[in-house]
C-alpha positions as a LaTeX table, in Angstrom:
\begin{tabular}{lrrr}
\hline
Residue & $x$ (\AA) & $y$ (\AA) & $z$ (\AA) \\
\hline
Met1 & 121.26 & 15.16 & 181.72 \\
Leu2 & 120.96 & 18.90 & 181.11 \\
Lys3 & 119.65 & 18.17 & 177.60 \\
Leu4 & 116.94 & 15.85 & 178.98 \\
Phe5 & 115.94 & 18.47 & 181.54 \\
Ser6 & 115.68 & 21.11 & 178.81 \\
Ile7 & 113.45 & 18.83 & 176.72 \\
Ile8 & 111.16 & 18.13 & 179.69 \\
Val9 & 110.87 & 21.86 & 180.51 \\
Cys10 & 110.12 & 22.60 & 176.85 \\
Ile11 & 107.36 & 19.97 & 176.74 \\
Ala12 & 105.86 & 21.22 & 180.02 \\
Leu13 & 105.80 & 24.82 & 178.79 \\
Thr14 & 104.17 & 23.73 & 175.52 \\
Leu15 & 101.47 & 21.82 & 177.39 \\
Val16 & 100.76 & 24.76 & 179.70 \\
Ser17 & 100.62 & 27.12 & 176.73 \\
Ala18 & 98.28 & 24.81 & 174.77 \\
Thr19 & 96.00 & 24.33 & 177.79 \\
Thr20 & 95.75 & 28.09 & 178.25 \\
Ala21 & 94.98 & 28.59 & 174.55 \\
Phe22 & 92.23 & 25.94 & 174.60 \\
Ala23 & 90.73 & 27.46 & 177.75 \\
Asn24 & 90.21 & 30.71 & 175.85 \\
Leu25 & 88.31 & 29.14 & 172.95 \\
Pro26 & 84.66 & 30.16 & 172.77 \\
Thr27 & 82.01 & 27.57 & 173.54 \\
Gln28 & 78.67 & 27.44 & 171.79 \\
Gly29 & 75.47 & 25.70 & 172.70 \\
Phe30 & 73.79 & 23.44 & 170.20 \\
Leu31 & 70.41 & 21.86 & 169.69 \\
Pro32 & 70.52 & 18.05 & 169.95 \\
Ser33 & 68.82 & 16.25 & 167.06 \\
Lys34 & 66.46 & 14.39 & 169.39 \\
Leu35 & 65.04 & 17.68 & 170.69 \\
Ala36 & 64.90 & 19.08 & 167.16 \\
Asn37 & 62.91 & 16.04 & 166.02 \\
Asn38 & 60.47 & 16.46 & 168.91 \\
Ala39 & 60.03 & 20.14 & 168.08 \\
Val40 & 59.17 & 19.56 & 164.40 \\
Val41 & 56.65 & 16.94 & 165.49 \\
Ala42 & 55.10 & 19.48 & 167.89 \\
Ala43 & 54.89 & 22.10 & 165.13 \\
Val44 & 53.31 & 19.74 & 162.57 \\
Glu45 & 50.87 & 18.36 & 165.17 \\
Gln46 & 49.79 & 21.88 & 166.16 \\
Cys47 & 48.93 & 22.63 & 162.55 \\
Glu48 & 47.16 & 19.28 & 162.17 \\
Gln49 & 45.00 & 20.17 & 165.19 \\
Asp50 & 44.24 & 23.51 & 163.54 \\
Gly51 & 43.32 & 21.78 & 160.27 \\
Tyr52 & 46.44 & 22.56 & 158.22 \\
Ala53 & 48.88 & 20.23 & 156.47 \\
Val54 & 52.38 & 21.67 & 156.76 \\
Ser55 & 56.06 & 20.86 & 156.85 \\
Ala56 & 58.38 & 21.97 & 159.65 \\
Ala57 & 62.15 & 22.18 & 159.66 \\
Ile58 & 64.88 & 23.00 & 162.14 \\
Val59 & 68.38 & 24.06 & 161.18 \\
Asp60 & 71.46 & 24.59 & 163.31 \\
Arg61 & 73.07 & 28.01 & 163.66 \\
Ser62 & 74.92 & 27.43 & 160.37 \\
Gly63 & 71.72 & 26.69 & 158.47 \\
Val64 & 72.22 & 22.93 & 158.16 \\
Val65 & 69.00 & 20.91 & 158.55 \\
Ile66 & 68.84 & 18.96 & 161.82 \\
Ala67 & 65.23 & 17.79 & 161.55 \\
Gln68 & 62.37 & 18.06 & 159.09 \\
Leu69 & 58.87 & 16.60 & 158.96 \\
Arg70 & 56.14 & 16.81 & 156.33 \\
Asn71 & 52.49 & 16.05 & 157.00 \\
Asp72 & 51.25 & 13.31 & 154.65 \\
Ser73 & 48.91 & 15.78 & 152.95 \\
Ala74 & 51.25 & 18.78 & 152.78 \\
Gly75 & 52.24 & 20.09 & 149.37 \\
Ala76 & 55.70 & 19.32 & 148.01 \\
His77 & 56.63 & 23.02 & 148.11 \\
Thr78 & 56.25 & 23.07 & 151.91 \\
Ile79 & 59.46 & 21.06 & 152.33 \\
Asp80 & 61.57 & 23.82 & 150.78 \\
Ser81 & 59.58 & 26.67 & 152.32 \\
Ser82 & 59.92 & 25.33 & 155.86 \\
Met83 & 63.64 & 24.72 & 155.47 \\
Asn84 & 64.25 & 28.11 & 153.86 \\
Lys85 & 62.29 & 29.94 & 156.56 \\
Ala86 & 64.33 & 28.13 & 159.23 \\
Tyr87 & 67.57 & 28.96 & 157.38 \\
Thr88 & 66.60 & 32.61 & 156.94 \\
Ser89 & 65.69 & 33.11 & 160.59 \\
Ala90 & 68.85 & 31.37 & 161.82 \\
Ser91 & 71.22 & 33.17 & 159.47 \\
Leu92 & 69.67 & 36.63 & 159.84 \\
Lys93 & 68.82 & 36.09 & 163.53 \\
Glu94 & 65.33 & 37.55 & 163.19 \\
Pro95 & 61.79 & 36.22 & 162.71 \\
Thr96 & 60.98 & 36.01 & 159.01 \\
Gln97 & 57.73 & 37.97 & 159.43 \\
Lys98 & 59.68 & 40.82 & 161.06 \\
Leu99 & 62.02 & 40.81 & 158.05 \\
Ala100 & 59.05 & 40.86 & 155.66 \\
Lys101 & 57.61 & 43.88 & 157.44 \\
Leu102 & 61.00 & 45.66 & 157.39 \\
Ile103 & 61.40 & 45.09 & 153.66 \\
Ser104 & 57.94 & 46.48 & 152.93 \\
Lys105 & 58.65 & 49.50 & 155.14 \\
Phe106 & 62.18 & 50.13 & 153.85 \\
Pro107 & 62.40 & 49.24 & 150.13 \\
Ala108 & 66.14 & 49.95 & 150.11 \\
Ile109 & 66.74 & 46.64 & 151.92 \\
Gln110 & 64.77 & 44.48 & 149.51 \\
Ala111 & 68.07 & 43.03 & 148.31 \\
Leu112 & 67.97 & 40.85 & 151.44 \\
Arg113 & 65.65 & 38.57 & 149.44 \\
Asp114 & 68.41 & 37.94 & 146.91 \\
Met115 & 71.37 & 37.26 & 149.21 \\
Asn116 & 71.26 & 33.58 & 148.28 \\
Ser117 & 68.82 & 30.99 & 147.02 \\
Gln118 & 67.89 & 29.77 & 150.51 \\
Ile119 & 66.60 & 33.09 & 151.83 \\
Leu120 & 62.80 & 33.12 & 152.10 \\
Ile121 & 61.26 & 36.17 & 153.70 \\
Leu122 & 57.75 & 35.00 & 154.50 \\
Gly123 & 56.32 & 34.65 & 157.99 \\
Gly124 & 56.69 & 31.30 & 159.70 \\
Gly125 & 60.38 & 31.23 & 160.64 \\
Phe126 & 61.97 & 32.03 & 163.99 \\
Pro127 & 65.49 & 31.92 & 165.36 \\
Ile128 & 65.76 & 29.35 & 168.14 \\
Gln129 & 67.02 & 31.35 & 171.09 \\
Ile130 & 67.76 & 29.47 & 174.30 \\
Asn131 & 69.44 & 31.19 & 177.26 \\
Asn132 & 70.06 & 34.30 & 175.11 \\
Glu133 & 71.96 & 32.28 & 172.51 \\
Ile134 & 70.70 & 31.56 & 169.00 \\
Val135 & 71.30 & 27.86 & 168.38 \\
Gly136 & 69.34 & 27.50 & 165.14 \\
Gly137 & 66.08 & 28.29 & 163.40 \\
Ile138 & 62.65 & 26.75 & 162.96 \\
Gly139 & 60.41 & 27.18 & 159.95 \\
Val140 & 56.89 & 26.07 & 159.10 \\
Gly141 & 55.31 & 26.25 & 155.66 \\
Gly142 & 51.94 & 25.28 & 154.27 \\
Ala143 & 49.24 & 26.89 & 156.41 \\
Pro144 & 47.06 & 29.49 & 154.65 \\
Gly145 & 48.71 & 32.50 & 156.24 \\
Ala146 & 51.96 & 33.52 & 157.87 \\
His147 & 50.31 & 33.97 & 161.27 \\
Leu148 & 49.15 & 30.34 & 161.15 \\
Asp149 & 52.63 & 29.05 & 160.22 \\
Glu150 & 53.99 & 31.14 & 163.10 \\
Lys151 & 51.53 & 29.62 & 165.59 \\
Cys152 & 52.74 & 26.15 & 164.66 \\
Ala153 & 56.41 & 27.14 & 164.77 \\
Arg154 & 55.84 & 28.56 & 168.26 \\
Ala155 & 54.58 & 25.14 & 169.34 \\
Gly156 & 58.02 & 23.81 & 168.45 \\
Leu157 & 59.72 & 26.70 & 170.26 \\
Lys158 & 57.54 & 26.08 & 173.31 \\
Leu159 & 58.58 & 22.42 & 173.44 \\
Leu160 & 62.23 & 23.57 & 173.35 \\
Lys161 & 61.58 & 26.15 & 176.07 \\
Ala162 & 62.99 & 28.72 & 173.66 \\
His163 & 62.12 & 32.40 & 173.24 \\
Leu164 & 58.59 & 32.62 & 171.75 \\
Tyr165 & 58.82 & 35.97 & 169.90 \\
Gln166 & 55.39 & 37.28 & 170.89 \\
Glu167 & 54.47 & 40.61 & 169.31 \\
\hline
\end{tabular}
């Protein structure tokens, strides 16, 4: 009987210890794919209204694509550029245009461009920040100017009720 009691106490202590350990694990928000899909549609539609054929992509905080959309008339290169801008902004946690300006101002950090093959430091990418937490990145590529790609990306951010990164 004493042995059975000892086993029960041991199991109970293990469960309490495990529950306490799990309670201390960090929690992270995430962007559901349905919202990500709606946001890339909003970005592409904004550019269509402005007369530009683009692609838009959203990645999660790890840089994995959640959603991507290409306008029927957008160039093939816009698929990679939108994804790489989204990846860059999510992984470096800054707007890609801000990074481009920093690199031109401080040549010593130009190596940022070469960190890996997915980094693209051209305007049009923003971290997706919701409730002060970065949950991913959005990138738009294909409009004739970074400021135009940014306008379309902001349409996606607006739909998500995310930080808009106004200058």
